[in-house]
C-alpha positions as CSV (number, residue, x, y, z in Angstrom):
1,M,0.0,0.0,0.0
2,R,1.3,3.5,-0.9
3,V,1.1,5.7,2.2
4,V,2.2,9.1,3.4
5,A,2.7,9.6,7.1
6,Y,2.4,13.2,8.4
7,S,3.9,14.8,11.6
8,I,6.6,12.3,11.9
9,K,9.1,13.0,14.7
10,S,12.7,11.7,14.4
11,F,12.1,9.1,17.3
12,E,9.2,7.6,15.3
13,K,11.1,6.8,12.1
14,E,12.9,3.6,13.3
15,P,9.8,2.1,15.0
16,L,7.7,2.7,11.9
17,A,10.3,1.2,9.6
18,L,10.8,-1.8,11.8
19,A,7.0,-2.4,12.2
20,N,6.5,-1.9,8.5
21,N,9.2,-4.4,7.5
22,K,9.0,-3.1,3.9
23,K,5.4,-4.2,3.5
24,H,4.1,-0.7,2.6
25,E,5.7,2.1,0.6
26,I,5.6,4.8,3.3
27,T,6.7,8.4,2.8
28,L,7.6,10.0,6.1
29,I,7.2,13.8,6.4
30,S,7.5,16.1,9.4
31,N,4.8,18.4,8.3
32,A,1.4,18.2,9.7
33,L,-1.6,17.4,7.5
34,G,-3.4,20.5,6.5
35,P,-4.7,22.4,3.4
36,E,-1.1,23.2,2.3
37,T,0.3,19.8,2.8
38,A,-2.6,17.6,1.6
39,A,-1.0,17.5,-1.9
40,Y,1.7,15.1,-0.5
41,A,-1.0,12.4,-0.5
42,Q,-1.3,12.5,-4.3
43,G,-1.1,8.9,-5.5
44,K,-1.3,7.4,-2.0
45,E,-4.0,5.0,-0.8
46,A,-3.7,6.0,2.9
47,V,-2.4,8.7,5.1
48,I,-1.1,8.3,8.6
49,V,-1.8,11.2,11.0
50,Y,-1.4,12.0,14.6
51,N,-4.0,13.7,16.8
52,A,-1.8,16.9,16.7
53,D,-2.9,17.1,13.1
54,D,-5.9,19.1,14.2
55,N,-6.8,20.3,10.7
56,L,-8.5,17.3,9.3
57,S,-11.5,19.5,8.5
58,A,-14.0,18.8,5.7
59,P,-12.0,20.7,3.1
60,V,-8.9,18.7,4.0
61,V,-10.7,15.4,4.0
62,N,-12.4,16.2,0.7
63,R,-9.0,17.1,-0.8
64,L,-7.6,13.7,0.4
65,A,-10.6,11.9,-1.2
66,D,-10.1,13.8,-4.4
67,L,-6.5,12.7,-4.5
68,G,-7.5,9.1,-4.3
69,V,-6.9,8.4,-0.6
70,K,-9.2,5.7,0.8
71,Y,-7.9,5.3,4.4
72,I,-6.9,7.6,7.3
73,A,-4.9,5.9,10.1
74,T,-4.2,7.9,13.2
75,R,-1.2,7.0,15.5
76,S,-3.3,7.6,18.5
77,T,-6.5,6.4,20.2
78,D,-8.2,9.7,19.4
79,I,-10.1,10.4,16.1
80,S,-12.0,13.5,17.3
81,H,-9.6,15.7,15.1
82,I,-11.0,14.1,12.0
83,D,-14.2,15.3,10.3
84,R,-15.8,11.9,10.4
85,D,-19.1,13.0,8.7
86,T,-17.1,14.1,5.6
87,A,-14.9,11.0,5.7
88,A,-18.0,8.8,5.8
89,F,-19.7,10.7,3.0
90,R,-16.5,10.4,0.9
91,K,-16.2,6.7,1.9
92,L,-12.8,7.0,3.6
93,K,-12.2,4.5,6.3
94,I,-10.6,5.7,9.6
95,A,-8.6,3.6,12.1
96,N,-7.0,4.4,15.3
97,V,-4.8,2.6,17.8
98,S,-6.9,0.6,20.3
99,V,-6.9,1.7,23.9
100,D,-6.3,-2.0,24.8
101,A,-3.0,-2.0,22.9
102,L,-1.7,0.8,25.1
103,R,-2.6,-0.7,28.5
104,G,0.4,-1.1,30.6
105,V,2.8,0.2,28.0
106,A,5.8,2.1,29.4
107,E,6.3,5.6,28.0
108,N,9.6,4.7,26.3
109,D,7.8,1.8,24.5
110,L,5.0,4.0,23.3
111,P,6.4,4.8,19.8
112,T,7.0,1.1,19.1
113,V,3.5,0.1,20.1
114,L,1.9,3.0,18.2
115,A,3.9,2.1,15.1
116,A,3.0,-1.6,15.3
117,E,-0.7,-0.9,15.7
118,T,-0.7,1.7,12.9
119,I,1.0,-0.8,10.5
120,L,-1.4,-3.5,11.6
121,N,-4.3,-1.2,10.5
122,L,-2.6,-0.8,7.1
123,D,-2.1,-4.5,6.8
124,N,-5.7,-5.2,7.6
125,W,-7.0,-2.7,5.1
126,Q,-4.7,-4.2,2.5
127,H,-6.3,-7.6,3.2
128,H,-9.8,-6.0,3.3
129,R,-10.4,-6.5,7.0
130,C,-10.1,-4.7,10.3
131,K,-8.8,-6.1,13.6
132,D,-11.1,-6.3,16.6
133,G,-11.2,-2.8,18.2
134,C,-10.4,-1.0,14.9
135,A,-12.3,2.2,14.6
136,C,-13.3,2.0,11.0
137,T,-16.1,4.5,11.2
138,K,-19.1,5.0,9.1
139,S,-20.6,8.2,10.4
140,S,-20.5,10.9,13.1
141,D,-20.2,10.7,16.8
142,A,-24.0,10.3,17.1
143,D,-23.9,7.3,14.9
144,L,-20.4,5.7,15.4
145,D,-20.2,2.1,14.4
146,F,-17.1,0.1,15.0
147,P,-17.6,-2.9,12.8
148,K,-15.4,-6.0,13.0
149,H,-14.6,-7.0,9.4
């Protein structure tokens, strides 16, 4: 799967590379996703974001969909920064890191676990399934549905 990962910090590069194990073609950039940087997703099937990328508004989500993006994976448990109504309307799937995956994880191990969970979401999408706990959403907060594919 061709992917661009936004807001990547230097300490996240190695864990992502190790978790990925050359399965996906991932472009790592330090810029946050926003109106000015959405173009980096041209030709990609998925984007990886962090909850600090707080500008996943309707225009940004629409731009991603127009560029051919089908999936938004966040390297956090939080998806509140993503306009889920627009994503659902444009048929983009969203996945986060499950809260269960982070239980008992030491702070210094956090980048490794976040990377592994994020890559697992990409793997599952590539194989047309989601893991238990995946937050593939279909609609807004009022109508969230977390299906197990």
